[in-house]
N, C-alpha and C positions, 0 to 999 in steps of 0.2 A: 504493501497499500505505500501512497505517497506519507512523504515524513511530513507531521502537522506538527508546527510550533508557534511559539506566540507568538504575536509580531509586535509585541516593546519585552525590553527586558528589566526584571526586578530592580526598583527603585536603589542608590544607594543609600548609607545613612545620613539623614539631613536633608533628604532631597525633597521636595514637596508631593504629598501622592493626592489625588481628589476625594473627598469622604464619602462617594461612591462613585458608581461606572455603572449609570443605566443601561442594559442589556436586556433587550428580549430573547436575544438564542440563548441565554444563559438558564433564563425563567422557562423558555421550552425544556432546557437542559435538564432541570429540577422535575420539573414537571412530569418526564415522559422516565427519568435512571432509572433503570432496572438492571441488578445484577444477573451478571449468566452464571450457571453454574460451574463449577470449574471443567467438570468432565465434559462440556461443549466447548471449551476455550484448545485454540492451536496457536501455532506460528501462522504469521508473524508476529512477534512482540515489538517492543520498542525498540528504538534503535537508542546508542549510546546517549543521544544529544540531547533523545526526548526523556529518556530516563532523569538525566540531570533536571530536565525540565521539570517533571513530574516531582520530584523531592524538591525542587525548586519550592512548588506551589506550595507543595505539604507542608512548609517550614514558614506560614506563611497565616498558618492560624494563630487566633485568640493564646498567648501562653503571659499568665500573670506573674510577673517577677521577674520575667526575661529568664527563666529557667533552662531552655528547651528538654523538656523532661520527656524525651524520645530521640532515637536514632533509630538506622536503617541498618539491615544485614539483607544482600541481594545474594541471589540465585540464578542461576542461570548455565546455560550448556551445559557439559559434565556436573557443574556442582551441585545439580539438582539428585544426580540421581548417586552422587559421591554420598550425600547426605539421608537420601532415602536408606542407605545400610542404616545409617545410623538410625531412622524411625522404625524399619523392622527390627531389630534386634532389640531396641526397648518396649517394641506393643510383644513381641515373642518373649519377654522377659517379664510381662507384666500378665500375659495369655500363654502357660507353657502347653494346653492342649489347644490352641491356632493350630487350624488349617492352613498347607502350604499356601492356598489360594489366596488365605485374609495375606499369611506373610508377605505373600509376592506384592499386593494390593498397597501394602503400608512403603511397604519400596519402592512404589510407582510414585508416590501421592506427590510427588513436587515435578510429576513430570507431566501432570495435566495441564500444564501451563508452561509459556516459552520463560515469563518471568514471574519470581515470587518473591515478594519484600516482604521480608519478618520486620515488622514494627516494634522495637522493644519499648516498653513505658520506662523509663529511668528517674525514680521518685528519690526526690533531695527529703528527708526524713528531719522533723525537728526545725521546720522553717516557716515562716508567717504566711506561705503560702499552703492550703492545706494538700493533705496528698488527694482528697479528692478534684481538687480542683487541678492538678497534677496529672489524675488521669485523665479526669475530661478534655484535656488538651490532648491528651494520646489519642481518646478517640478520633477528636477531630480530625487530628492528620491522615488518621484512617478513611475517613471519609471523603475528606477532601482528595485523596488518593483514586479514591473511585471516580469522581465528577472528574478528576484534570485528565484518568486515561480514559473517561467516555470520550469527553471533548478532545481529543484527541485521534478520538477512532476508534479505540479498542476498546472489549470489553472485559469486565473485571467480577470479583466476587472479593468478598469479606469473609473469613472465616478463622474460626480455633483450632476446634477440635480437641481430640484427648491432647494430640503432641504439644497443644500451649501450655499447657499445665502438668507437664512431665519432669521430673528432676534432673534426665539421664539428655532429653534433649534440651534443657534451660544449660545445660552444663557443657554439651557439644554446640550450640552457640553461642557459648563465651558471654551468657548470662551472672551478672554478679547478683551477691543478695539484694540490694537494690532494684532489681529491674524486674521485669516480668513482661511477657508474649502479650497486647494490647490485640494484635491482629497479624495473621499472615496476607499476605495482598498478592489474588491471584491477577495474572493480567497477561490478555496475549488477544485473536483474533476471534470471533462467533462468525461460522457462515449464513447460521441462519437466526430468526428473528425469536424472539424469546414470550413467550405470553403474559401478558398480565394475570398477578394475584391480587387476592383478596384485600383491599383496605381498609383499614378501620373508620368508622363513620365520622366526620370532623365535629359534628354535632358532639358525638359522644363526648369527646374530649374535650370542651370546651366549658368553661365557666366564666363568670362575668363577677371579680370580686365587689360587694358593696359593703360600706360600713356599717356597723348594727346599729339600729336607731337605743 
């Protein structure tokens, strides 16, 4: 596919930035954004320049305290297969009766997409910024990656699954005691449209606060 990159570069520190950027195209994307299951992803994936822009966009989320409470671990090419050995070994250790087919599936998880980005939340404890707000910032990074990937013309899915919570996998990722996986972002191309799923009724989610007499 044709490489899609932003028309503008990220501003430098101290540059003036408009308080808003009206964009009907962005609103259309948000109203139609839909995850594509990882099993339906394939090559091609983003180019090196596109990946750089995806990550640059992801770092522009709200970040109270300017802590940058997140980092990225990228899996491309053969690295996906090599890390699959870690997943298979961890799964087999926790499930010694698992069939060969299940273990093989775990070994091939990261091969479902040409690019997998692990977003690691790195939390600063005993800071004036609550841990909850740092975790929310990590979630915003994951969502921004989905939106940026879709805007570039790629399909994507945000997954956690069992390996986001496995100690052996965390060790293989190089996470320290104050880090945890916020999500594995699978990004690639989809060659058929998704079907819209049921969405919650907006009226069921809205209340208007009023002062009590």
